[in-house]
N, C-alpha and C positions, 0 to 999 in steps of 0.2 A: 562626285564625278571628281574623276582627276585627267589633268591636261599636261602636257610637257614636251621636251625634247631631251634625247639621250643619245649620249656619244659612246658605238660600241670600240673597244679599242682591242682588236686580237694580241694573245699573250703567243698562241698556235693554233692550229684548224680546231682544236676543241674545247678551249678555253678563252677567256678574255674577261675585259672590265668594263662596266656600263657606268657612266656619270652623267649627270646634265643638270636641269634644271625642272622639277614639277611643282603644278598648282594643285591643290585640291579642295573641293568645296565641301566641307562637313556642314552637316545639318541637326538642328536639334528643334523639338518642341514640347510642350505638354499639354495633357489631356486632364481637364477637369469639369465637373459638374456643378452647379450651384443651384441647388433646389428651392423653388420661389416659399414654401411653406416651411422651411426652416428657418426663417426670419420674421421678426416682429419690430414693424410691422411688415407683411411678407411682401416680397420682391414684385414689381409687376410681373417679371415672366421669368421662368426658370431660364439659367445662361448655363450654356453649354460651350466649352472652347476644345478645340481640338485642330492638328493637322496644320492647314495652311494658314489659317488664325494665328497662332502662335508661334510659326515658325520663323528662327531665325537661323540665319548662315554666317560660317565662320571660313573664310580663306586661307589655309596653312600653304606657306612658301617652303618648298623642301629642295636639299640638294642632295640626292642618293649616291649613294657609290656601293655597286654591288659586284661580285665575283659570277661569272656565269661558266657553266660547264654544260658541254653542247654532248648529246648522245644520238648518233645516226642511225636514222630509220631506214633511208635509202638515201641515193644521190642527192634526192631534191627535199627530203624531209630530215626533220631531227627532231628533239625532246631537247628543253633546254630546264636547267635548275639556277636561281638565282637568288642564294644569300646575300645581305648585306644589309647595310645602315642607312639612316637618312639622318640630315640635321633640319631639325624643322622651327618654323616662326609663324605665329598666329598673328594675323593682322585684327583680330578682333579687338572690341573694346576694354578699355583696362576697367572700366565698370560700366555694367546695363543695369536702367532702374527700369522696372516693369510694375505698373499697377493694373490690376481689373475692379472695375468698378460697376454698380450696376443701380439701377431706380428702384426704391420702392412704390408703394400704393400710394402714399404723400407726396409724390414727386422729389424725395429726395435721392441725392446721388450718394451712395454709402460704398466705400471701400469694402472688395469682396477677398482680396488676395494681395499679395506685394511679392516679387522676384527679384533678388541681387544677385548679380551674375558679375565675376570676372573672368574673361573669355581669352586673356592670352599671354598664360601662363608668365602673370607679372611682367611681360615686355622681354622675357627670357628665352632664347632657344634651348629645345630641351633634342636627345637624339631617341629615336625609334628605329627597331629591326624592321626588315621585309624581308621578304621570301616570295618567290614567283616559280611558276614551274607551267610549262605549256607547248603546245606543239607550233611549232613551225614548217611554213612550205616555201621553198626559193621559187620564184615566179618567172616566167620566160624572159623578164626584163631583167632578170639577178637580182632585184628587189626582192625582201622577205616580208611575208603576211605571217601574223604572230597570234594565237589565241590561247592566252594563260589565265592562270587562276594567280591573284595577285594578295598579299596580306599586306597590314601594318601593324606591327606589333608596340604598343607602348605603355609602359608604365607610369608616366607622368601625367596628371588630372590637369591638362592645361585650362581646361573649364572646370568654374568650382563656383558654387550658388549657394543660396539659401532661400526658402519661401517661409511666408507667413499664410495662413487661412483665417478669414474673421467671421465671425457671425455675431452681430449686433455689435460692432466695434471693441467684441473680446478675441485673441487669438485663441481660436479651438485646435489648431495642428498647426505644426511647423517642422521643416526639416531641412536636410542640404541633399545636394544632389552633385556630380561630377560627372567629367568625360575625358577619357584619355586619348581618342580620335581612332582608338584600334579599328580595323575593319578585315574583313576579306571580300574580294569583289572577284570579277571576270573584266580582265583586260582587252584588248584590239589594239594590234599596234602594227604598223608600215614601216617598214626600214629600207630607207634607201642605201644601198650599198655602192660605194665606190672603188670599181674595179680599176686595176691599174695593167 
């Protein structure tokens, strides 16, 4: 989910620059299953974790700047194409530490998994690319309604982490994961036009 305020500066009737402030809520989660019979003594119940149960949200604040080119379809309609860049900063934690525990049939609480995550790019900002393209219609009040495809293209792994899966106190699987925050989405914008 993305929200923000952008200011459009006309260079001429067909080109302009868009800049402002945006906030993007990026989400991540993991899906896993711990089968009760794979443990000795057995777990009381098999444990399935997914979706909302493991969801973590990161708020990324961005300062975008994009060059906009307009292609008129009619007097009140046009297509816009916007390549640009974003300067990003994550408000995520320096370090997140998560553990998954289960109860065995003897009533003992045992560790099943451990996840360590760094989710703010070591508190350093990073640059990503943006590309937008869409359909625009000027309304009777001279404001503009816009529906566009939008993308964020990043090569910086602002989220990075490691996980360990335990069985009977021994690590049976481990690995690492990361996220760049790249996405493609659909955007609806309403632009207030200041006419003189």
